[in-house]
N, C-alpha and C positions, 0 to 999 in steps of 0.2 A: 504494500500500500504506500502511496505517496504521502508526504507530510500534510498536504492540503486536504487529503481524504480523511486524515485522523483528527486534526485540529479544525473544528467547524467554525467556531466563533468565540470571542471573549465574553465572559459574564461580567456585566457592569452593574454591580449592586453596591450598597453601602458597606456590606461586609467585605466585598471584593476590593473596594477602595482602601479599606483599613490595612489590607495586606500588602499594598504596593510599597509602603515605606520599608517593610521587612523583606522585600524581594520575594513576595508570595503572590502568584497570579492564578486566576481561575479561568478555565476554558470549558466550553461545551465540546465534547469529543464524540467520536464514533462509538456506538454501543459495543462493538466487537473488539475494540482496541484494548490492549493490556498496558500495564504501567511501563514496561520496557519500550514498547512502540511509541507511547506518548512522550517519553523522555527523549528518544532519538528524534522524533518529529519536532519538538520544541527547540532542541539544540540545532537542528538543520535550518529551521525557518528563521530563527531570531539570532543565531550565532552566540548563544550563551551556554553556561555550564549549569546543568541541573543537579541539585543535591538530592531531592526526594520528590516523589509523585504520590499523592493521595487521591483516590477515586471514590465516587459515590454515584449510585444509580437511583434516579428519581422516578418513581412509578407515575404513570399517567393518572390524572384526576378524572373522576366521573363527572361529566357535564350533561345537562339536560336542556333541550329546547322543545318546549311543549311536551308531547308524549314521547318524543324520540330521545334516546340517550346514547352516549358513547364515551369513549375515553380519549383524553388528550394523549399525544405521543409520549412514550417513555424515553427519557434522556439520560445521558451519563455526563457528569462533570468531573473535571480533574483539577486539583489544586497543586500547582507546581511551585516548589521552593528552589530558589537558585543558591549557588554557593556564595560565600562572602566575597571572594575575589572576582566574581562574575560581574559583567556590566549589566545595568538594568535594561529592560525591554523598552525601546523608544516609544512604541505605541502607547503604553501605559504612562510613561513619564509626562507626556503632553496633557494627560487628563487630570493629574493631581496638582 
């Protein structure tokens, strides 16, 4: 898989913004990607050194519209921590 297929988009929330100072970034990733693949993809895309990757799978919520009901898509997010000597990711540095 290419890095663009693994890292889908950044997660921009209040909790995500708090981690930028500590070089901890949150991304939505492909559901079938493992931690090693996520680490390699972040290192290739942004040119940084990754120290740790934590993942969480968020189940889809039940939504109703009238009498019809269904689930929102299940997503997977990854919290990527960089090493102390690594440079920060430029995309996130412009946001804080």
